[in-house]
C-alpha positions in Angstrom: 143.5 155.0 131.3 140.9 152.8 133.2 137.5 154.3 134.6 137.7 154.9 138.0 134.6 153.3 139.3 133.1 149.7 140.2 132.8 147.6 137.3 131.9 144.2 139.0 128.6 144.1 137.2 130.4 143.3 133.6 131.0 139.8 135.0 127.6 139.6 135.6 126.8 140.5 131.4 128.5 137.1 131.3 127.0 134.8 133.6 123.9 135.3 133.7 123.5 134.0 130.0 125.9 131.2 131.5 123.4 130.4 134.8 120.4 130.0 132.0 122.4 127.4 129.6 122.8 125.5 133.6 119.1 126.0 134.9 118.0 124.7 131.2 120.3 121.3 130.9 120.4 119.6 134.5 117.0 120.8 135.5 115.3 122.2 132.3 113.8 119.0 131.5 112.0 119.0 134.7 110.7 121.9 134.9 109.1 121.9 131.5 107.0 118.5 132.7 106.4 120.8 135.7 105.8 124.2 134.7 105.3 123.4 131.0 107.1 126.0 128.2 106.2 129.0 130.4 109.3 128.5 132.6 112.1 127.6 129.9 110.8 131.0 128.7 111.0 133.0 131.3 114.7 131.7 132.3 116.1 131.6 128.7 115.0 135.1 127.6 115.2 137.1 131.3 119.3 136.1 131.7 119.7 137.4 128.2 117.4 140.2 128.2 118.9 141.3 132.3 122.2 141.4 129.9 121.1 143.5 128.4 119.6 145.8 130.6 123.0 145.8 132.6 124.6 146.5 129.2 122.2 149.3 128.5 123.3 150.2 132.2 126.9 150.2 131.0 126.6 152.1 128.0 125.1 155.3 130.0 127.9 155.5 132.8 130.0 154.8 129.7 128.8 158.1 127.5 129.1 160.7 130.5 132.8 159.6 131.4 135.2 161.3 129.0 136.9 158.9 125.6 140.1 158.4 127.7 138.1 156.7 130.7 135.5 154.7 128.9 137.8 150.9 129.7 137.1 148.9 132.1 138.3 146.2 133.9 136.9 143.4 135.6 139.3 141.6 136.6 138.2 137.9 137.7 141.2 135.5 139.2 144.5 134.3 137.6 144.1 131.3 135.5 147.9 130.5 134.3 151.0 131.4 135.9 153.2 129.2 134.4 156.0 130.3 133.6 156.4 133.7 130.9 152.9 133.0 130.7 150.0 135.2 133.7 147.0 134.8 132.6 143.8 135.7 134.4 139.5 135.3 133.6 139.4 139.2 133.2 136.7 140.7 131.5 137.7 143.6 129.3 134.7 146.6 128.5 136.1 150.1 125.5 132.8 150.9 123.3 133.6 148.5 120.7 133.6 145.5 123.8 130.8 147.6 124.6 128.7 148.0 120.8 129.0 144.3 120.6 127.9 143.3 124.0 124.5 145.3 122.2 124.3 143.4 119.6 124.6 140.2 121.3 122.4 140.7 124.0 119.7 142.7 122.0 119.1 141.3 119.1 120.4 137.7 120.9 117.5 138.8 123.6 115.2 139.5 120.2 115.8 135.8 118.5 115.1 133.9 122.2 111.8 135.7 121.9 110.9 135.1 118.5 112.0 131.3 119.1 109.3 130.9 122.0 106.2 130.7 119.3 108.7 129.4 116.2 109.9 126.4 118.4 107.0 126.0 120.7 106.1 122.6 119.6 109.4 121.4 120.1 109.2 118.6 122.1 112.8 118.8 123.1 112.0 123.0 123.8 114.4 122.9 126.7 117.4 121.8 125.4 117.1 124.4 122.5 117.3 127.3 125.2 119.9 125.7 127.1 122.2 126.0 124.0 121.0 129.8 123.0 121.6 130.3 126.4 125.5 128.8 126.1 126.1 130.6 123.2 125.2 134.0 124.2 127.3 133.2 127.6 130.3 132.0 124.8 129.7 135.5 122.1 130.3 137.5 125.6 133.1 135.8 126.5 134.6 136.4 123.4 133.8 140.3 123.0 134.5 140.4 126.5 137.5 139.1 126.6 141.0 140.7 128.4 142.9 138.6 126.7 144.0 136.4 123.5 143.7 133.3 125.4 140.3 134.0 127.0 139.2 134.9 123.9 140.0 131.6 121.9 137.9 129.8 125.1 135.4 132.1 123.6 135.7 131.4 119.9 136.1 127.9 120.7 132.4 128.0 122.4 130.8 129.3 120.1 132.1 126.9 117.2 130.7 124.2 119.9 127.2 125.1 120.3 127.3 126.2 116.6 127.7 122.6 116.1 124.8 121.6 118.5 122.5 124.4 116.9 122.9 123.2 113.3 122.4 119.5 114.4 119.9 120.9 117.1 117.5 118.4 115.4 119.5 115.1 114.4 117.4 112.7 113.8 117.3 113.4 110.2 120.9 112.5 108.9 121.8 116.1 107.2 121.5 117.8 109.5 123.6 116.4 111.7 126.2 116.2 109.1 125.5 120.7 108.2 126.5 120.7 112.5 129.3 117.6 111.5 130.9 120.2 108.5 130.0 123.6 110.4 132.3 122.0 112.4 135.5 121.1 111.2 135.9 123.6 108.8 135.5 125.9 111.9 138.6 123.4 113.3 141.2 124.8 110.5 140.5 128.4 110.9 141.2 127.1 114.7 144.5 126.1 114.2 145.7 129.1 112.7 144.1 131.4 115.5 146.5 128.7 118.2 149.7 128.8 116.5 149.5 132.6 115.6 149.0 132.8 119.0 151.9 130.6 119.8 153.9 133.0 117.5 152.9 136.1 118.9 153.2 134.8 121.9 157.2 133.4 121.3 158.4 136.8 119.6 156.6 138.9 122.4 159.2 137.0 124.5 162.3 137.3 122.5 161.6 140.7 123.3 161.4 141.3 127.1 157.4 141.3 126.8 155.8 138.1 127.2 152.2 138.6 127.2 148.5 138.2 125.5 147.1 140.4 127.2 145.1 143.0 124.8 145.4 145.6 126.6 149.5 145.2 126.6 149.9 144.2 123.1 148.7 147.5 122.2 152.0 149.2 123.7 154.3 146.1 123.0 153.3 145.0 119.3 156.1 148.1 118.2 158.7 145.8 119.4 158.6 143.2 116.6 157.5 145.2 113.9 160.7 144.0 112.0 161.5 140.8 114.3 161.9 138.3 112.0 159.1 135.7 111.1 158.1 132.1 109.8 158.1 131.1 105.9 160.8 134.4 105.0 158.3 136.6 106.4 158.0 139.4 108.7 156.6 138.3 112.7 153.2 140.2 112.1 153.0 139.2 109.0 152.8 136.0 109.6 150.9 136.4 113.3 148.3 138.3 111.2 147.7 135.9 108.0 147.1 133.2 110.4 144.6 134.5 112.6 143.2 136.4 109.3 142.7 132.6 107.9 141.1 131.8 111.5 138.9 134.3 110.5 137.6 132.9 107.3 137.0 130.3 109.5 134.5 131.4 111.9 132.8 134.8 109.3 132.8 132.3 106.4 135.5 133.0 103.8 136.8 132.0 100.5 137.8 130.0 101.3 136.7 128.0 104.8 132.6 129.8 103.5 131.6 125.9 102.7 129.6 124.8 105.9 127.2 128.4 106.5 124.5 127.5 104.0 124.2 123.6 104.9 124.0 125.8 108.3 120.7 126.3 107.6 119.7 122.6 108.6 119.0 124.0 111.8 116.2 125.9 113.0 115.6 129.3 111.7 116.1 131.4 115.1 119.5 129.3 114.9 120.2 130.5 112.3 119.6 134.2 113.0 121.5 134.1 116.0 124.4 132.8 114.1 124.2 134.9 110.6 123.6 138.6 112.5 124.5 139.5 115.6 126.7 136.3 116.6 129.6 133.7 115.0 129.8 135.4 111.6 131.0 138.4 112.9 133.5 137.1 115.2 136.4 137.3 113.1 135.4 141.1 112.0 135.4 141.5 115.5 139.1 139.9 116.4 140.8 141.9 113.4 138.4 144.9 114.5 139.9 144.3 118.2 143.8 143.6 116.9 143.9 147.0 114.8 147.2 147.8 115.7 148.7 144.3 114.7 147.2 144.2 111.6 148.1 148.3 110.4 151.5 146.8 110.8 151.2 144.4 108.2 150.5 146.1 105.4 150.7 143.1 103.6 148.0 141.3 105.4 145.4 144.1 104.6 146.1 143.7 101.3 145.1 140.3 101.7 142.3 140.9 104.0 140.9 143.2 101.5 141.4 141.3 98.4 139.5 138.7 99.9 136.7 140.3 101.5 136.0 141.9 97.8 136.0 138.4 96.4 134.1 136.7 98.6 131.0 139.9 98.1 131.1 139.4 94.9 131.4 135.2 94.7 128.6 134.7 97.0 126.3 137.8 95.7 126.8 135.7 92.1 125.7 132.4 94.2 122.6 133.8 96.0 121.2 134.6 92.2 120.3 130.9 91.4 119.6 129.9 94.7 115.5 128.7 95.3 115.7 128.1 98.4 114.4 130.8 101.4 117.0 130.2 103.9 120.3 129.6 101.0 119.4 132.8 99.9 120.3 134.9 102.8 122.7 132.9 103.8 125.6 133.3 101.0 124.1 137.1 100.9 125.8 137.2 104.8 128.8 136.0 103.2 129.0 138.4 100.3 128.4 141.7 103.5 131.2 139.9 105.7 133.2 140.0 102.3 132.3 143.6 102.5 133.0 143.9 106.5 136.3 142.3 105.2 137.5 144.2 102.5 136.8 147.7 104.4 139.2 145.9 107.7 141.7 145.6 104.8 141.6 149.3 103.6 141.7 150.5 106.9 138.7 151.9 107.5 137.7 149.4 110.6 134.6 152.2 111.8 132.8 151.9 108.2 133.6 148.1 109.2 132.0 147.8 113.0 129.5 150.4 111.7 128.2 147.9 109.2 128.5 144.9 111.0 126.2 146.5 113.8 123.3 147.6 110.3 123.1 144.1 109.2 122.9 142.8 112.5 119.8 144.2 112.5 118.5 143.6 108.7 119.7 140.1 108.4 118.3 139.7 111.9 114.7 140.5 110.6 115.3 138.7 107.0 116.1 135.4 108.5 112.8 136.1 110.9 110.8 136.8 108.8 111.8 133.9 106.4 111.1 131.9 109.7 107.6 133.5 109.7 107.2 132.1 106.2 108.4 128.8 106.4 105.9 128.5 109.8 103.3 129.7 108.2 103.6 127.2 104.9 104.3 124.5 107.6 108.0 124.3 107.3 108.2 125.1 103.4 112.1 126.9 102.2 111.6 126.0 98.2 110.5 129.6 96.6 109.3 128.0 93.7 106.4 127.3 95.7 106.1 130.8 97.4 104.4 133.8 95.8 101.3 135.9 97.0 102.1 135.9 100.1 102.4 139.9 101.0 98.6 140.4 101.8 97.9 136.7 104.3 101.0 138.1 106.1 101.7 141.9 105.9 103.9 142.4 109.1 106.5 139.5 107.5 105.9 142.0 104.4 106.6 144.9 104.8 109.4 144.5 107.6 111.4 141.8 105.0 110.5 144.7 102.3 112.4 147.0 104.9 115.3 144.9 105.6 115.7 143.9 102.1 116.0 147.7 101.2 118.7 148.6 103.7 120.6 145.4 102.2 120.5 146.4 99.2 121.9 150.1 100.3 119.0 152.1 99.5 118.3 156.0 101.1 118.1 156.4 103.8 117.2 152.7 105.2 120.2 151.9 107.5 122.0 149.6 104.8 122.7 152.5 103.0 124.9 154.3 105.9 127.4 151.2 106.4 127.9 149.8 102.8 127.5 152.8 100.3 130.4 153.9 103.1 132.1 150.8 102.9 132.3 151.4 99.4 133.8 154.7 99.0 136.2 154.3 101.2 137.7 151.3 98.8 137.7 153.7 96.4 139.0 156.5 98.3 141.4 154.2 100.0 142.5 151.4 98.3 143.2 150.2 94.4 140.3 150.3 91.5 139.5 146.8 91.3 138.6 146.5 95.3 136.3 149.6 94.5 134.9 147.6 91.3 134.4 144.5 92.8 132.7 145.7 95.6 130.1 148.1 93.4 129.0 145.1 91.1 128.3 143.6 93.9 126.3 145.9 94.8 124.0 145.5 91.8 124.1 141.8 92.3 122.6 142.2 95.7 119.7 144.2 95.0 119.1 142.0 91.7 119.2 138.7 94.1 117.1 140.1 97.0 114.7 141.7 95.3 113.9 138.0 93.0 114.0 136.6 96.3 110.5 139.3 97.8 109.2 139.0 94.4 109.1 134.8 94.4 108.1 134.8 97.0 105.5 137.6 98.7 104.4 138.7 94.7 102.7 136.9 91.8 100.0 133.8 92.8 100.7 131.4 95.5 102.1 128.7 93.8 102.4 126.2 97.1 99.3 123.4 98.1 95.4 123.8 99.0 96.1 123.3 101.8 99.1 125.5 103.0 96.6 127.9 101.1 94.3 127.1 103.3 96.6 127.2 107.4 98.1 130.5 106.1 98.1 133.3 108.5 101.0 135.9 110.3 103.2 135.1 112.7 101.9 135.2 116.1 103.2 137.8 118.8 106.0 137.0 119.6 107.4 136.7 116.0 105.3 139.1 114.7 106.5 142.0 117.5 110.5 140.6 117.2 110.2 141.2 113.1 108.7 145.4 114.0 111.3 146.1 116.3 114.0 144.9 113.9 112.4 146.4 110.6 111.9 149.8 112.1 116.1 149.6 113.7 116.3 148.3 110.1 115.1 151.7 108.5 116.9 154.0 111.8 119.8 152.4 112.9 121.9 153.3 110.8 121.5 157.1 111.2 124.7 157.6 113.8 127.2 157.7 111.4 125.9 160.1 107.9 128.0 160.1 105.2 130.6 163.1 105.2 128.2 164.6 101.9 124.6 165.4 103.9 126.6 166.1 107.5 130.0 165.8 110.5 127.2 163.9 112.2 128.6 161.0 113.2 128.9 159.7 117.1 129.1 156.7 116.1 132.7 157.0 114.7 133.2 159.0 117.9 132.1 156.5 120.5 135.1 154.4 118.6 137.9 156.3 117.7 139.7 155.3 121.1 139.9 151.7 119.9 140.8 152.5 116.5 143.9 154.8 117.5 146.3 152.8 114.8 147.3 154.1 112.3 146.4 152.3 108.7 149.6 153.1 106.6 149.2 149.9 104.4 150.3 149.9 100.9 146.2 150.2 99.8 146.4 153.6 101.8 146.2 156.6 98.3 145.9 160.3 99.2 142.2 160.7 100.4 139.9 161.9 97.8 137.8 165.3 98.9 135.0 164.4 100.1 132.5 166.4 97.8 133.9 163.7 95.1 131.6 160.9 97.6 128.0 162.4 96.0 129.2 161.6 92.7 130.1 158.5 93.4 127.3 157.5 96.2 125.7 158.5 93.2 126.4 155.9 91.0 126.1 153.0 93.1 122.6 154.4 93.7 122.6 154.2 90.0 124.1 150.4 90.1 121.2 149.5 92.6 118.2 150.7 90.8 119.9 148.1 87.4 119.4 145.7 89.6 116.1 146.3 90.9 114.9 147.1 87.2 115.9 144.3 86.3 114.8 142.5 88.8 111.8 143.5 89.0 111.4 142.7 85.0 112.4 139.6 85.3 109.9 138.3 88.7 107.6 140.9 89.0 106.2 142.4 85.4 107.4 139.5 83.5 108.7 141.8 81.2 112.0 140.0 80.2 112.2 135.9 80.8 114.8 135.0 83.3 115.3 131.5 82.0 116.6 133.8 79.0 118.8 135.1 81.4 119.8 132.3 82.4 120.6 130.2 79.3 123.8 133.4 78.8 126.4 131.8 77.5 124.6 128.9 76.8 123.9 128.9 80.8 127.4 128.1 81.7 127.5 131.0 84.0 124.1 129.9 85.7 124.6 126.2 85.9 128.3 127.4 87.4 126.0 129.1 90.3 123.1 127.0 90.8 126.0 124.5 91.8 128.3 127.3 93.5 130.9 127.1 91.4 131.9 122.8 92.4 133.7 124.2 95.4 132.1 121.7 97.3 132.5 119.3 94.9 136.7 119.9 94.3 136.5 119.9 98.3 135.0 116.7 98.2 137.4 115.7 95.6 140.4 117.2 96.4 140.2 116.6 100.2 137.2 114.7 101.7 137.6 111.5 99.5 141.7 111.4 99.5 141.2 111.8 103.4 138.3 108.9 103.9 140.5 106.5 101.5 143.4 107.0 103.4 141.7 106.4 106.2 140.1 102.8 104.7 143.6 102.3 103.6 144.7 102.6 107.3 141.9 100.8 108.4 143.0 97.9 106.0 146.4 97.7 106.7 145.0 98.3 110.7 142.9 94.7 109.7 145.4 92.9 107.9 148.9 94.1 108.1 148.5 94.9 112.2 146.1 92.2 112.9 147.4 90.1 111.0 151.6 90.6 112.8 149.3 90.5 115.7 148.0 87.6 115.5 151.3 85.8 114.1 152.8 87.0 117.0 149.8 85.6 119.4 150.8 82.1 117.9 154.3 82.1 118.1 153.6 82.9 121.5 151.3 80.6 122.3 153.9 77.7 120.3 156.7 78.9 122.6 155.0 78.5 125.2 153.9 75.2 124.1 157.7 74.2 123.6 158.5 75.6 126.8 156.8 73.6 128.7 158.1 71.1 126.8 161.5 72.0 126.8 160.4 72.2 131.2 159.1 68.7 130.9 161.1 66.7 128.7 164.4 68.2 129.0 165.0 70.5 132.8 162.9 68.3 134.9 164.6 65.4 133.1 168.2 66.3 133.8 167.4 67.4 137.1 165.8 63.8 137.9 168.5 61.6 136.1 170.3 64.0 138.5 168.7 63.3 141.3 168.6 59.5 140.2 171.9 58.8 139.8 173.0 60.4 143.3 170.2 58.3 145.2 171.7 55.1 143.4 175.1 56.1 143.9 174.6 57.1 147.0 172.4 53.6 147.7 175.5 51.7 146.4 178.4 53.2 148.0 176.2 53.1 151.7 176.9 49.4 151.3 179.9 50.3 152.1 180.0 51.5 155.2 178.9 48.6 157.1 180.5 48.7 160.4 182.2 45.5 161.2 186.4 45.8 162.1 186.9 42.9 160.6 185.4 44.0 157.3 187.3 47.0 157.2 190.8 45.2 157.9 190.2 43.0 155.1 189.4 45.7 152.5 192.8 47.5 153.8 194.5 44.4 152.9 193.3 43.8 150.0 194.2 47.9 148.8 198.1 47.1 149.8 198.3 44.4 148.2 196.5 46.0 145.3 199.0 48.8 145.1 202.1 46.3 146.1 201.2 44.1 142.7 200.8 47.8 141.2 204.4 49.3 141.6 205.8 45.8 140.9 204.0 45.8 137.6 205.4 49.5 137.3 208.6 48.4 137.8 209.2 45.6 135.6 
C-alpha cells in the first residue's frame, strides 16, 4: 500500500549531491581560485548534509505511519517505453531504502566533513569533492531505484566513481593500476548482473508479466518459480546465481575480492566511503532488496552462505600478516562482508542489514582513525614504523579502540549485537560447518585487530625523529567525526538486542514489512530454543578472549614470540597469508598473462599478416592501375585511333571517286560493263 502523503521531497535526497557534483566539476576550479577551499567545502559537504536532513525528516514522517503504509513512490518521468518494457525514473522509499539513505548520507556526510581537513592541501580539492558528491548521488540512485535497470545505473555509477577516486592521485602509476583493477574486476560482476536482468525479464514476459519494477516483481516472481531456465537450472536459480555473481564483484567476495585491498591506493576518506557506507554494501543491499526472489532459490542461498562464510575466514587469515594499516582494514572489510552474506544465505536478512549498519559505523571510524595516524606521520602507512601513539593521539586512540572492540564483537559494543546474531543464526538455521567457519573467523578477527592496535598505539615509537617531532592530534573536523563514529560504534547496536537479553528489537520490526518472504530453503533447520543462544554467545566471547589474549601476548607484553608463531609448519601458512594465498599471482598466470599474450599475438598478426595483406593489396592495386593505364593508352586508345585513321584513309581514297565529271562517270560505267561481259564469257567457257 502506497503512502498517500506528498513524496516529491524524495527526489531532492538524490538531486542535491548531483547538484553539488555539477557545481564542483563545472565551476569548482574557479570557485577555489576566487574564494578558496571554504567555498568548495560548503558546497561539497552542504549538499550531502542537506540530503541527510531531508532523510531524517522523511524517517520522522515514516515512523508516524502504520507499517503497511511505509512505502513511498516519487515517480518523475517515463524512461523506457519500448515494446513490453516500460520503466520510469522513479524513486522508491521504504524501510530498507530509508535505512540505506540514512547510512549513505549520514556516514557519507561525516566522511565529507573529515575530508575538508584531510585533503586541505591537495591542489585538486574541488575535483575530489566533485567525485565524492557524484559517488553519493550514484549510491543514492542505487538504493532508491524503483526498478532494476535504474538500480543498475547507480550500480555502474559507483563503479565509475570508485575508479576515479581510487586513482585520484593518478600521477603515480600504482594508483592508476589500482583504479583500473577495481574497474575491470567489477565489470565481471556487472556482466553477470546484466545477464540476470535479461533472463528475468524474458521469464516474466513468458508468463505475461514483463517487468523489472521491484515492487511488481514481488507479486509476479512466484509465477516463474517452476519456469525452466538455462544451463540445466530453473530460471529463478539461474537469475539469482548471476545476481549473486554481480554482488561478489561489488562486495568483494571470493573469487572477485582481489580489487578491494588495492583500492587502498586512494585517499583514506575514499577508503572509508567505499568500504564502510557505500559501494561494497551494494551487493548486500541488492540481495536483501530481492529477498523474495532469493528465498525461492534454495541452491543459491546455499552457495551464498558457503561463499560468505569461506570469505569471512579466508580474508581474516590474510589480515593477520599484513603490515599496511589500511590493508589490514581492507581485508577486515572483505571478512565482515562475508558475515553479511552468510547471514543472507541462512535467511537472516535482518541481521545481515543490521551488521551492514553497525559495520558502517565502526569501519568508517577505523579507516578515518587510520587516516588520522597517516596524517600525523606524514603519509606513513607501515605499522612496523609506528608504535606508542596512544598518548600523542588520544582521541584517535580511544575512538579506534572503541571501533576495534565493536568489530571484535565485545559486548556491549555495536558489533556484538550484529555479528554474534549472525553467528547464532548460522548455527540455528544452517549446517554446522557454516557456523564453525564464522566462529573461527571471529577469533582470527580479534587477533589481527588487536595486533593492529598494539603495533600502532602501544610500545615505543619506531618511526623517524622527524615524524616523532611532528606528531599531532587530528584537527577538529577530523577529530569530531572520529568522536561521533566512535560513539555510534558503542551505542549503535542497541536498536536490536539479543533475544536472551531482551525482546527489544525496533530495528527488526522496522524492516519487517520488507522481509516478508519466508526463507524456505534447504539450509533452514528447526529453530533452536532461544535459551541456547546465551551459551553460544558465551562460546563466541570465549573465542574472542582467546584471540585477544594471544594478540596481547605477542604484540604488547611480548611473552609470546610472534616470529615463532609465524614459523609454525615451516612458515607455510605465514607465507601463504603474507602473499594473500597467491590469488593475485594465480589471476596473473591464468587470466592476465594469457589475455596479454592473446592481445599481443593479435597485434603481431595485425601488424605482420593483416598489414602485409593490406600492403600487398595496395601494391596490386597500384600495379593494376599502372597496367590499366598501359592498356588504356596502347590498346584501347590504339584500336580506337587505328579505326579512326583507317576510316579517314579509306574515306580519303574513296573521296577521289567522286570527281563531279559526267564523262568520267560514263567511262567508269563502260569499264564495269565490259568487265562483267568478260567475266560472264569466261564462266560459260
